[in-house]
C-alpha positions in Angstrom: 29.9 -39.7 10.6 30.7 -43.2 9.4 33.4 -43.3 6.7 33.7 -46.1 4.2 36.3 -48.6 5.2 38.3 -48.0 2.1 39.9 -44.6 1.9 39.5 -43.3 -1.6 41.7 -40.3 -1.3 45.3 -41.1 -0.5 47.5 -38.2 0.6 51.1 -37.2 0.2 52.4 -35.1 3.1 54.6 -32.0 2.5 57.3 -33.5 4.9 59.4 -36.6 5.1 57.8 -39.3 7.3 61.2 -40.8 8.0 59.6 -44.2 8.9 58.7 -42.7 12.3 55.8 -44.9 13.6 54.3 -42.1 15.7 54.5 -39.6 12.9 53.0 -42.1 10.4 50.1 -42.7 12.8 49.6 -38.9 12.9 49.6 -38.7 9.1 47.0 -41.5 8.9 44.7 -39.7 11.4 45.0 -36.5 9.2 44.2 -38.6 6.1 41.1 -39.8 7.9 40.1 -36.3 8.8 40.5 -35.1 5.2 38.4 -38.0 3.9 35.7 -37.3 6.5 35.5 -33.7 5.4 35.3 -34.7 1.7 32.6 -37.3 2.3 30.5 -34.9 4.4 30.2 -32.6 1.3 29.9 -35.2 -1.5 27.3 -37.9 -1.4 28.4 -40.1 -4.3 32.1 -40.3 -5.0 33.6 -42.7 -7.6 36.6 -44.8 -6.6 38.8 -43.0 -9.0 40.5 -39.6 -8.9 39.4 -37.3 -11.7 40.1 -33.7 -12.7 36.4 -33.1 -12.8 36.0 -34.0 -9.1 38.9 -31.9 -8.0 37.5 -28.9 -10.0 34.2 -29.4 -8.0 36.2 -29.7 -4.7 38.2 -26.5 -5.3 35.0 -24.7 -6.1 33.5 -25.4 -2.6 36.7 -24.8 -0.6 37.2 -23.8 2.1 35.2 -26.6 3.9 34.6 -25.6 7.5 32.5 -27.8 9.9 32.1 -28.5 13.6 31.1 -31.3 15.8 27.7 -31.6 17.4 27.0 -29.1 20.2 26.2 -31.1 23.4 25.4 -30.3 27.0 28.2 -28.7 29.0 30.9 -29.5 29.6 32.0 -30.9 26.2 34.7 -30.5 23.6 33.9 -28.7 20.4 35.8 -29.8 17.3 36.3 -27.2 14.5 37.5 -28.7 11.2 38.9 -26.9 8.1 40.0 -28.0 4.7 41.2 -25.4 2.2 43.8 -24.6 -0.5 47.2 -23.9 0.8 48.0 -21.6 -2.1 48.2 -18.0 -1.1 47.1 -18.9 2.4 50.4 -18.7 4.3 49.9 -17.4 7.9 46.4 -19.0 8.0 47.0 -21.3 11.0 48.0 -18.4 13.3 44.9 -16.4 12.2 42.5 -19.3 12.9 44.0 -19.6 16.4 43.5 -15.9 17.0 39.9 -15.9 15.5 38.8 -18.8 17.7 40.4 -17.3 20.8 38.9 -13.8 20.4 35.7 -14.2 18.5 34.2 -17.7 18.7 32.3 -16.7 21.9 31.9 -13.0 21.7 33.3 -11.1 24.7 35.3 -14.1 26.0 38.9 -15.4 25.5 38.7 -19.0 24.6 41.6 -21.5 25.0 42.4 -24.0 22.3 43.2 -27.2 24.2 44.7 -29.1 21.3 44.9 -28.9 17.6 46.3 -30.9 14.6 47.1 -29.7 11.1 49.0 -30.7 8.0 50.0 -29.4 4.6 49.6 -32.1 1.9 48.7 -32.9 -1.7 46.5 -35.6 -3.1 48.3 -38.7 -4.4 49.0 -38.4 -8.1 47.8 -34.7 -8.0 50.9 -33.1 -6.6 50.7 -29.7 -8.2 48.3 -28.2 -5.8 48.8 -28.1 -2.0 46.1 -28.2 0.6 45.7 -27.4 4.3 43.7 -29.5 6.8 43.3 -28.6 10.5 41.2 -29.6 13.5 40.9 -27.6 16.7 39.6 -28.8 20.1 37.9 -26.3 22.4 36.4 -27.1 25.8 33.0 -25.5 26.4 32.7 -25.4 30.2 29.2 -24.2 31.1 25.7 -23.7 29.7 26.0 -19.9 29.4 28.9 -20.4 26.9 26.7 -22.9 25.0 24.0 -20.2 24.6 26.6 -17.8 23.3 28.1 -20.4 21.1 24.8 -21.3 19.4 24.1 -17.6 18.7 27.6 -16.8 17.3 28.8 -20.0 15.6 27.0 -19.7 12.3 28.1 -16.1 11.6 31.6 -16.9 12.9 32.1 -19.8 10.4 30.7 -17.6 7.5 33.1 -14.8 8.4 36.0 -17.2 8.7 35.2 -18.7 5.3 34.8 -15.2 3.7 38.2 -13.9 5.1 40.1 -17.0 3.8 38.5 -16.6 0.4 39.2 -12.9 0.3 42.9 -13.1 1.3 43.5 -16.0 -1.1 41.9 -14.0 -3.9 43.8 -10.9 -3.1 47.2 -12.6 -3.1 46.3 -14.4 -6.3 45.3 -11.0 -7.9 48.6 -9.5 -6.7 50.6 -12.3 -8.2 48.9 -12.3 -11.6 48.3 -8.5 -11.7 44.8 -8.8 -13.2 44.2 -5.1 -13.0 44.4 -2.0 -15.2 47.8 -0.8 -16.4 47.9 1.9 -13.8 46.8 -0.4 -11.0 49.3 -3.1 -12.1 52.2 -0.7 -11.9 51.2 0.7 -8.5 50.5 -2.6 -6.8 53.6 -4.2 -8.4 55.8 -1.5 -7.0 54.2 -1.6 -3.6 54.5 -5.3 -3.1 58.1 -5.5 -4.5 59.0 -2.9 -1.8 57.4 -5.2 0.8 58.9 -8.4 -0.5 62.5 -7.4 -1.0 64.5 -6.7 2.2 66.9 -4.3 0.5 64.7 -1.7 -1.1 67.7 0.0 -2.8 67.9 -2.8 -5.4 64.4 -1.8 -6.7 65.0 0.8 -9.4 61.9 3.1 -9.6 62.7 4.1 -13.2 63.1 0.5 -14.2 59.7 -0.5 -12.7 58.1 2.5 -14.5 59.6 1.6 -17.8 58.5 -2.1 -17.4 54.9 -1.1 -16.7 54.9 1.5 -19.5 56.2 -1.0 -22.0 53.5 -3.5 -21.1 56.0 -6.1 -19.8 54.5 -6.6 -16.3 53.7 -10.2 -17.0 57.4 -11.0 -17.6 57.9 -10.5 -13.8 54.9 -12.8 -12.9 57.0 -15.9 -12.1 59.5 -14.0 -10.0 56.7 -12.2 -8.0 54.9 -15.5 -7.3 58.1 -17.1 -6.0 58.9 -14.1 -3.8 55.4 -14.1 -2.3 55.8 -17.7 -1.3 59.4 -17.2 -0.2 58.9 -14.2 2.0 55.1 -14.2 2.9 55.6 -12.1 6.0 57.0 -9.2 4.0 53.8 -9.1 1.9 51.5 -8.1 4.7 51.9 -9.4 8.3 48.4 -8.4 9.2 46.5 -9.2 6.1 44.0 -11.6 7.8 43.3 -9.1 10.6 42.8 -6.4 8.0 40.3 -8.5 6.1 38.4 -9.4 9.3 37.9 -5.7 10.0 36.7 -5.2 6.5 34.3 -8.1 6.7 32.6 -6.6 9.8 31.4 -3.7 7.6 29.6 -6.1 5.3 28.3 -8.3 8.1 24.7 -9.5 7.7 24.4 -7.6 4.4 24.8 -10.6 2.1 23.3 -14.0 1.7 25.5 -17.1 1.6 25.1 -17.6 -2.2 27.0 -14.3 -2.6 29.9 -15.3 -0.4 32.4 -15.7 -3.2 31.3 -12.6 -4.9 31.7 -10.8 -1.6 35.2 -12.1 -1.2 36.0 -10.5 -4.6 34.6 -7.2 -3.4 36.6 -7.2 -0.1 39.7 -8.3 -2.1 39.5 -5.4 -4.5 38.7 -3.0 -1.7 41.9 -4.0 0.1 44.0 -3.8 -3.1 42.6 -0.4 -4.1 43.3 1.0 -0.7 46.9 -0.2 -0.9 47.2 1.3 -4.3 45.9 4.7 -3.3 48.1 4.7 -0.2 51.1 4.1 -2.5 49.8 6.9 -4.7 49.8 9.3 -1.7 53.2 8.2 -0.5 54.6 9.0 -3.9 53.9 12.7 -3.4 50.4 12.8 -5.1 48.5 14.2 -2.1 46.8 16.8 -4.2 45.6 14.4 -7.0 42.4 12.5 -6.9 42.8 8.7 -7.2 39.6 6.7 -7.9 39.5 2.9 -8.4 36.3 1.2 -9.5 35.3 -2.5 -9.7 32.0 -3.7 -11.2 30.9 -7.2 -10.2 28.2 -8.8 -12.3 25.8 -11.1 -10.4 24.0 -12.3 -13.5 25.2 -15.8 -12.9 23.4 -16.0 -9.6 19.8 -17.4 -9.4 18.1 -14.0 -9.6 15.2 -12.8 -11.6 17.0 -9.6 -12.6 20.6 -8.9 -13.4 22.5 -7.2 -10.5 25.7 -5.2 -10.7 27.7 -4.5 -7.6 29.8 -1.4 -7.8 32.8 -0.9 -5.5 34.5 2.5 -5.4 37.6 3.5 -3.4 38.9 7.1 -3.6 41.0 9.5 -1.6 39.7 12.7 -0.1 41.6 15.9 -0.9 40.0 18.2 1.6 38.6 17.8 5.1 35.2 19.2 4.1 34.6 16.8 1.2 31.9 14.3 1.3 30.1 11.9 -1.0 26.7 10.2 -0.4 24.4 7.6 -2.0 22.3 10.1 -4.0 25.4 11.4 -5.7 26.4 7.9 -6.7 22.9 7.1 -8.1 22.9 10.4 -10.0 26.3 9.5 -11.5 25.1 6.1 -12.6 21.9 7.5 -14.1 24.0 9.9 -16.2 25.6 6.8 -17.9 22.7 4.2 -18.0 19.0 4.4 -17.7 16.1 2.4 -16.2 18.0 0.7 -13.4 16.8 0.2 -9.8 18.7 0.6 -6.6 18.8 -2.6 -4.6 17.4 -1.8 -1.2 19.9 -1.9 1.8 22.9 -2.6 -0.5 24.7 0.7 0.1 27.7 0.1 2.4 30.2 2.9 3.2 33.6 2.6 5.0 34.6 5.8 6.8 37.4 4.2 8.9 40.2 6.2 7.2 40.0 10.0 7.3 41.8 10.2 3.9 40.1 7.4 2.1 36.4 6.8 1.2 35.2 3.4 0.2 31.6 2.5 -0.7 29.7 -0.3 -2.3 26.3 -0.3 -3.9 24.1 -2.6 -6.0 21.8 -1.8 -8.9 19.4 -4.1 -10.7 17.8 -4.3 -14.2 16.1 -6.9 -16.3 19.3 -7.2 -18.3 22.5 -5.2 -18.4 24.0 -5.1 -21.9 27.8 -5.5 -22.4 27.9 -1.9 -23.7 26.2 -0.5 -20.6 28.8 -2.3 -18.3 31.6 -1.0 -20.6 30.2 2.6 -20.4 30.0 2.4 -16.6 33.7 1.3 -16.4 34.8 4.0 -18.8 32.7 7.0 -17.5 32.0 6.5 -13.8 35.4 7.7 -12.6 34.8 11.1 -14.2 31.2 11.3 -13.1 32.2 10.6 -9.5 35.0 13.1 -9.6 32.7 15.8 -10.8 30.2 15.2 -8.1 32.4 15.4 -5.0 30.7 17.9 -2.6 32.2 20.2 0.0 30.6 21.0 3.3 30.0 24.8 3.5 30.0 26.7 6.7 27.2 29.2 7.2 28.0 32.8 6.3 27.5 35.4 9.0 27.1 38.8 7.2 25.0 41.5 9.0 23.1 43.8 6.8 25.3 46.7 5.5 23.2 49.8 6.1 25.6 52.1 4.4 25.6 50.1 1.2 21.8 49.8 1.2 21.4 53.6 1.7 23.8 54.2 -1.1 21.9 51.9 -3.5 18.6 53.6 -2.6 20.1 57.0 -3.5 21.4 55.5 -6.8 18.1 53.9 -7.7 16.1 57.1 -6.7 18.1 59.1 -9.3 17.2 56.6 -12.0 13.5 57.5 -11.7 13.0 60.9 -13.4 9.6 60.5 -15.1 6.2 59.2 -14.0 6.3 56.5 -16.7 9.8 55.2 -15.6 9.9 51.5 -14.6 10.6 50.5 -11.0 14.3 50.1 -10.3 15.6 46.9 -8.6 18.9 45.8 -7.2 19.2 42.1 -6.3 22.1 40.7 -4.3 23.0 37.4 -2.7 22.1 37.2 0.9 22.8 33.8 2.4 22.2 30.0 2.0 21.0 27.5 4.5 20.8 23.7 4.3 17.7 23.8 2.0 17.3 27.4 0.8 19.1 30.3 -0.8 18.0 33.9 -0.3 18.6 37.2 -2.0 18.1 40.8 -0.7 16.1 43.0 -3.0 16.0 46.8 -3.0 12.9 48.0 -5.0 12.4 51.7 -5.7 9.1 52.7 -7.3 6.6 55.5 -7.6 3.5 55.1 -5.4 0.2 55.8 -7.1 -3.4 55.5 -6.0 -3.9 51.9 -7.0 -0.4 50.7 -6.0 -0.5 47.5 -3.9 2.0 47.0 -1.0 4.7 44.4 -1.5 3.1 42.1 1.0 -0.2 42.2 -0.9 1.5 41.5 -4.2 3.0 38.3 -2.7 -0.1 37.3 -0.9 -2.3 37.5 -4.1 0.2 35.5 -6.2 0.9 31.8 -6.1 4.6 32.0 -5.8 7.4 29.7 -4.7 9.3 32.6 -3.3 9.2 33.2 0.4 9.0 36.9 1.4 10.6 38.6 4.4 10.0 42.3 4.4 12.6 44.4 6.2 11.2 47.9 5.7 9.2 50.1 3.3 9.6 53.9 3.4 9.2 57.1 1.3 12.6 58.5 0.3 11.6 61.5 -1.8 9.1 63.0 -4.2 9.2 63.2 -8.0 8.3 66.8 -9.1 7.2 67.4 -5.5 4.1 65.3 -6.1 4.7 61.6 -6.6 6.2 59.7 -3.6 9.3 57.5 -4.2 9.0 54.3 -2.1 12.0 52.2 -1.2 11.3 48.6 -0.3 14.0 46.4 1.3 13.0 42.7 1.5 14.4 39.2 1.2 13.2 36.4 -1.0 14.1 32.7 -0.3 13.7 29.7 -2.6 14.6 26.0 -2.6 18.3 25.7 -3.7 18.3 22.1 -4.9 17.1 23.1 -8.4 20.3 25.1 -8.9 23.0 22.6 -8.1 25.4 22.0 -10.9 26.9 18.6 -11.7 29.7 19.1 -9.2 27.1 20.3 -6.6 28.3 23.8 -6.7 25.4 26.3 -6.4 24.6 28.2 -9.6 23.9 31.7 -8.3 23.5 33.1 -11.8 20.7 30.7 -12.6 19.0 31.1 -9.2 19.1 34.9 -9.5 17.6 34.8 -13.0 14.8 32.6 -11.6 14.2 35.2 -8.9 14.1 38.0 -11.5 11.6 36.1 -13.6 9.3 35.3 -10.7 9.4 38.9 -9.3 8.2 40.2 -12.7 5.3 37.8 -12.4 4.5 39.1 -9.0 5.0 42.9 -9.2 5.2 43.5 -12.9 7.9 44.8 -15.2 11.0 46.5 -13.7 14.5 47.4 -14.6 17.1 45.0 -13.2 19.7 47.6 -12.4 22.6 45.3 -11.5 21.7 42.3 -13.7 21.9 43.5 -17.3 25.3 42.0 -18.0 24.4 38.8 -16.2 21.2 38.4 -18.3 23.2 39.0 -21.4 25.7 36.3 -20.4 22.9 33.8 -19.8 21.3 34.6 -23.1 24.7 34.1 -24.8 25.3 30.8 -23.1 21.8 29.5 -24.0 22.4 30.6 -27.6 25.7 28.7 -27.7 24.0 25.6 -26.3 21.3 25.9 -29.0 24.1 25.8 -31.7 25.3 22.5 -30.3 22.2 20.3 -29.9 24.2 17.1 -30.3 26.2 17.9 -27.2 26.0 15.2 -24.4 24.6 16.3 -21.1 27.8 15.5 -19.4 29.6 17.8 -21.7 27.2 20.7 -21.0 28.8 21.1 -17.6 32.2 21.4 -19.2 30.8 23.9 -21.7 29.5 26.1 -18.9 33.0 26.1 -17.2 34.6 26.9 -20.5 32.2 29.7 -21.3 32.5 31.4 -17.9 36.3 31.1 -17.9 36.5 33.3 -21.1 38.5 36.5 -20.5 38.0 39.4 -20.8 34.6 38.6 -19.2 32.8 41.1 -21.5 33.6 38.8 -24.5 31.2 36.2 -23.1 28.4 38.5 -24.1 29.7 40.1 -27.3 31.8 37.5 -29.0 30.1 35.7 -31.9 28.6 32.4 -30.6 29.8 30.6 -33.7 33.4 31.5 -32.8 32.9 30.1 -29.3 31.3 27.0 -30.8 34.4 26.4 -33.0 36.7 27.1 -30.0 34.9 24.6 -27.7 34.4 21.9 -30.3 38.1 21.9 -31.2 39.0 21.7 -27.5 36.6 18.8 -26.9 37.9 16.9 -30.0 41.5 17.5 -28.9 40.8 16.3 -25.3 39.1 13.1 -26.4 41.6 12.0 -29.0 45.0 13.3 -27.7 47.5 11.3 -25.6 50.5 13.3 -24.4 53.1 13.4 -21.7 54.1 17.0 -20.8 52.3 19.2 -23.2 50.3 19.3 -26.4 49.6 22.3 -28.7 47.3 22.6 -31.6 46.7 25.7 -33.8 44.5 26.7 -36.7 43.2 29.8 -38.5 39.6 30.6 -39.3 37.9 33.9 -40.4 40.8 36.2 -39.3 41.0 34.4 -35.9 44.1 32.5 -34.9 43.3 29.7 -32.4 45.8 28.1 -30.0 44.8 25.1 -27.8 47.1 23.8 -25.1 46.7 20.6 -22.9 49.1 19.9 -20.1 49.3 17.8 -16.9 51.4 20.4 -15.1 50.0 23.5 -13.4 53.3 25.2 -13.7 53.4 24.9 -17.4 50.0 26.6 -17.7 51.0 29.4 -15.3 54.3 30.0 -17.2 52.4 30.3 -20.5 49.9 32.8 -19.0 52.7 34.9 -17.5 54.7 35.0 -20.8 51.6 35.8 -22.9 50.7 38.7 -20.5 54.1 40.2 -21.1 53.1 40.7 -24.7 50.6 43.3 -23.6 47.8 42.8 -26.2 44.8 45.1 -26.0 41.9 43.6 -24.2 39.8 42.9 -27.3 42.8 41.5 -29.3 43.3 38.4 -27.3 40.7 36.1 -25.8 41.5 33.3 -23.4 39.8 30.3 -21.7 41.1 28.1 -19.0 39.5 24.8 -17.8 40.7 21.8 -15.7 39.3 18.4 -16.4 40.4 15.1 -14.8 43.9 16.5 -13.9 44.4 17.9 -17.4 44.8 21.6 -17.7 43.4 23.3 -20.8 44.4 26.7 -21.9 43.1 28.3 -25.1 43.7 31.6 -26.9 41.9 33.3 -29.8 44.1 36.0 -31.4 42.1 38.5 -33.5 44.7 39.0 -36.2 45.7 37.7 -39.6 49.1 39.4 -39.4 51.7 36.6 -39.8 54.3 38.4 -37.8 52.0 38.9 -34.8 50.9 35.3 -35.0 54.4 34.0 -35.2 55.6 36.0 -32.2 52.6 34.8 -30.2 53.2 31.2 -31.1 56.9 31.3 -30.3 56.0 32.7 -26.9 53.7 29.7 -26.2 56.1 27.1 -27.6 59.1 28.5 -25.6 57.5 26.9 -22.5 57.1 23.6 -24.3 60.9 23.3 -24.8 61.7 24.1 -21.2 62.7 21.2 -19.0 60.5 20.8 -16.0 
């Protein structure tokens, strides 16, 4: 390219020229390179330096270009101009990238290179880096490989430089949530300062707690520049590995947005690793970043959602369908952007994924709701891989059940007797074993005929059918042992646990449609529980769908279990409503207790972060030895908060006072 004779952009080197003729010539050659790179990206440049121009220049950095590819042998020149801020260690990384990855599968030698740190004349506040690398391409085979690999190589190089620069900038300014600020600040101070003993953990904690993190901003920035190798010696290599996961997934116009995603992925992983090193291996850590692509030239608004979380168990897994379900529970009418789902499984203990959703327009409230609620939604939907259960049929138990059911039929008009038990589950189905004992009459159809004549979703597998006795020496008693299977996906709860109660009730309902009325011998209490839960839900029509899952956990945790069926639903409604209100509005450190009286019931609600506190309360309360119907309890865990609630059926002030003192005695203990 031909450059104007007059160099518009004068440079100031970041070193003393010392009136060395050779050094000054080198400086002039670098000044020419910088001007060449600027002119190649701006057609019309005024002869004056303006802040507006430098703003435009900084927006397109880094500038990376190369010389024309010719017939072999020839020398390829790679040129780069970028900001020097937060880019220490860049030159070594460029050397390594060119050597290892410019021509895939070959180690390339850099025959010569020149580089310089500088600032623009009269604009000394910002430093820049310019470099040029000379690589000999020796044969035509290398030229073919170079033509194929060079465009993606330059894009990856630009992406990594942007990502590292953005990450270091974020770390220096701490533009994160309070929790993330504290964790990352602590991590990087430990890296930066040689003598870790001078970092006082309690002091750091108090600083973050008192919202004084920004007071350390200047010191952190200086330390990052003063000791860059202590920050992360392999940060560029780390980002290159991350960029490979996103390779060919994004167009060039999303490059800067992608650098933000990779930056936050790196920061979140560092934060979670620090979280685990601090002894929190049994606690879930979830970090979420939502990137809005509305500013891009797209017909629809697009949100990119990055999530990094730790895995607590080896058999945990998370997949795209769970993510989309979680998002749909927060906002409606969005679309999944095809081929945008990217998952990073490189670390056994960490899971990182990225997904994009689109909509005509996302409101500020919708984005806010996603930020506030997605963490809880994801946490609830973590799934565990279940191993198949090998359980051969227990002949002794079946014979015993047949004898029990046979004794229940004493009259001709008695209903058939049925026992339904869980059998097994497969990847797609769940099955139950059914023992049906009935009287056989002239017009009685076989079980196979009943199923064949009905349009049922149940799949039948008949084990055996036999006569086991006679009623009044005249009417045969027939025992049928069979298995029914059905699709299990309709019975997944929000956390992807399988709701056996619901599945069994569906089997009971369908069997009655197939064979007629019968007595559910082992399901009476279960049916009553389901009715009570449905009635409780009907009393709370305003309850959010996300809270229904919590209500079910609350209901089935009530002890004694019989109280789930016989306790007044209005009492349970009051109990749960107060818990929900307390959970949403209360901030506490160790423990929080609330009490109230209503209709001869004394309620105690306890929230704590510590499992030991909850266990100690339960242990001490059990020592009081209340009668089973005098004291009702419920225990739920939600987002690392343990809830424990009691209903004391008494209006005696002495009994209430003794009970309350027992609970509060734990609160005053030092953990």
